[in-house]
N, C-alpha and C positions, 0 to 999 in steps of 0.2 A: 362570532370567530371569524369566520370567514373573512368578513370584512377586514380583519386586523392581518390578514394576508394578501388582500386582493390585489396589490401594487406586485406582489410576487407571482401569482396565481395570473395574472394578465401577462406577464413578465414569459413564463412557461409558457401560456399559450403561443405568445408571438414564437419565441425560439424553437418549439414543438414543430409548430406550422411549416418553418424553415428547414429544420431538422427533415421533416418527411418528403420535403421535395428535393434535397440532395444539397443544400445553399453551403453547407459547412466541410472542409477535409479530416479534420477528424477531432481527437478528444481537448488537445492543448489549443485548437482555434474556437471551440466550445466552449473553454474556461475564459476566453479573453472577450468571447460575446457577453456572456452573462458578467463578467467585471464590468464591462461597458455599460450594458442598460442596466445593472444597478445602482450605476453612476450617475446616469442618465436621469432615473427617477428618483435620486437622492434615496436609497434605502442602503441596508447594510444586509452583508450575509447574518445567518441566525449563531449566535457565536458569545463567548467571554469577552475576557480580555486579550486573549491571545489572537492574533491576527494571522497566525504562520496559515499556509495553502488555503484560505481563508472562500478563495473563488472557487478553487479546485472542489475544496468539502461539499460547496452550496449545490455541487451538483447530484447529491443526494436527495435536493428539497427539487431539483427538476425531473429526476427519474423518479420519484413518487409523486408528484402532480403527471406526470405523464401517464405513469400504468395504472394508477388508481383515482388520479383526478380525471383525466380524461379518457381512462378507460384502456387505451392502447396496449394490446398484449404484445407480449415478447416473440410469444410466439407468430405472430402476425407479420409484426416490424424487427423480424430478426437480426436482419442485417444493420438496423440502427442501432439497437440494443446492444448488439456484439462492438458494433465497433465505438461507442461512444459511452457504452453504463457499464462494461463490464466486470469493472470493478464494485459498482452496486448492487449487479445483478449477485456476484459473489457474496456481499454482504448478507445481502438478503437469503440467500441458500443458508449461509450458518447459522442467522436469527432464526431461520423457521426451524432447523436441525436441532437449535440447542433448546427450543420452547417445545419441542416434542420428547425430549427427553435424553438426548445425546449428552456426551461430557464434552463441555466446553472446548476442554483441554484437545482432545482427541479432532472434534472438530475444525478446529483452526490449524494445527497439521496437515488434515485431510483435503482443508480447502486453501488454505493459504501456504501451508509449508512454514508456520510459524504463529509463536504466540505473542508476535510483537505489540507491546502497547499501540504503535500507532494503528496495527490493521484491528484491534479488540476494540479500541473506542471508533474507529469508523463503523461497525457493526452497532455499538451502542448507539451513535449517532445516528445512524438509519432509525435504529428501534423510537429514540424521542422526538426526532421529525414525523414520524407516523401519525406519535400521540397528539403531537401540536396542531397537526393538520386534521387531526379528528379521523384516521385511518384505521389505527388500534387504539384500544383502551390503556390505560396506564399500569393497569397490572401486570401487563406483559413486558413491560419497563422494568416493572419493580422485580418480577420474575426473571428476565434476563440478569439484572442486575445479580442478584441471589448466588444463580447460579454459577456465573463467571466468578464470585466472589470465593465462592466454596472452591471453584476447580482452581483457580489460579490465585492462591493467597497474596502473592508477591506482588499483584496490584490493587490491594486492598487501599493502600494509602489514596492511588490513584482515584478509587472508583468513591472514596468519601469525597473528593475535590470535585468529582463528576456529582456527588450528589448534592453537595453547597452550590455548584453552579446553577442544578436542574431546580432548586428550589428558588432560585435567585430568579430565573429564567420564568416561573410561573407567573410569581407575584409581581415581577412587571407586567408580563400579558394581561394579569388580572387588573391593574391599574390602568393599564392601554384601554383596557374593554370596559372598564369602567365598574368592575365589579367589587372592585377596593377602592376605599375613596377616603378612609383615613385609618391613621395609624392603628387605631384597634383592630380595625377589619386586618391591617396588613399581617399584625403580629398572631393575630386567629390564623391566619389562613398559612401562616409559617409555621406554627407549631402542629399543624393539620398536617401539614407535608412532610416535616420532621419525622413524624409519629408513622407515617404509612411508610415512609421509604427507611425507617428502622437509623432516620439520619441524624439524632436529637443530639449529638453532639457538632453537626456538620450544620448549623445555621448558619445564612449567610448575613453579612454585614449592610447597613442600608447604603453602601459605599457601590457594594456589587448588585446590587439591585438599581440604583440610580444609574451605573453604566448602562447596562442592559435596556432599561426604559428608555435612554435620552439614544443610544447610538443605535441599539436594533430594531427598535420599537418607535424612533421617533420621537417621542414626546416631547414636549420643553421643559428644562429644568425645572423651573417653577414650580410646574404643575407636581412635578414630581417630588420636589420637596415639602409642597403642602401638604400630600399624603404620608408623607416619612416624615415630618416635623412632630418631637419630639414634646409630648403631652404627658408626661410621668407616665406613658401606659406600655409595661413591658411585659410579655405573658413570656413564664420560665421554663424552661424543658428540663423536665426531670427522668 
């Protein structure tokens, strides 16, 4: 799994080395640096179809790789974290508070002063990136989603769409790591993920899986199509 994110990890190491040396003046410059490094490496931020603020949102990955991958403490390097990753630190605080049992709506109001969709899904992004990078188990993401869904029912449809994206992301990831090699294995994993996420009616299409596999994980389309091609195999979610 580490190999799948190897280039992102290498870029994070390079940028963090310069951050600690005081190379960058503000968050805006850091976002431009991430964009440049990703484009030079020909990789995309972790995302679905939307590219809105994609490099700004990718600072979540940089933050997590610095804190948990490189072991950099926000207390020891407070000036750097406060200057460049204030939003990500607040998102992690909200994430931790919700997992300890606090009411999500109260947590969002207390920390951010709002329960806007943008803020809520920044916290969810932090949670699922932690899962992808192996810093948290998937059960923590499921718990977070359940608690937010209960506390903020007005976001239930948006959470359903997120679950569809997340299932597509994990299947694309499994294709990239060769854990899924054919349509039967893809259908079995999709079934298991949808059940685990309580998202039986939110199964992603092959097009959604293909987009993430080719654009985010950089797989050749012919390889992805070979895995996804129909052979009269389709598991039914009931």
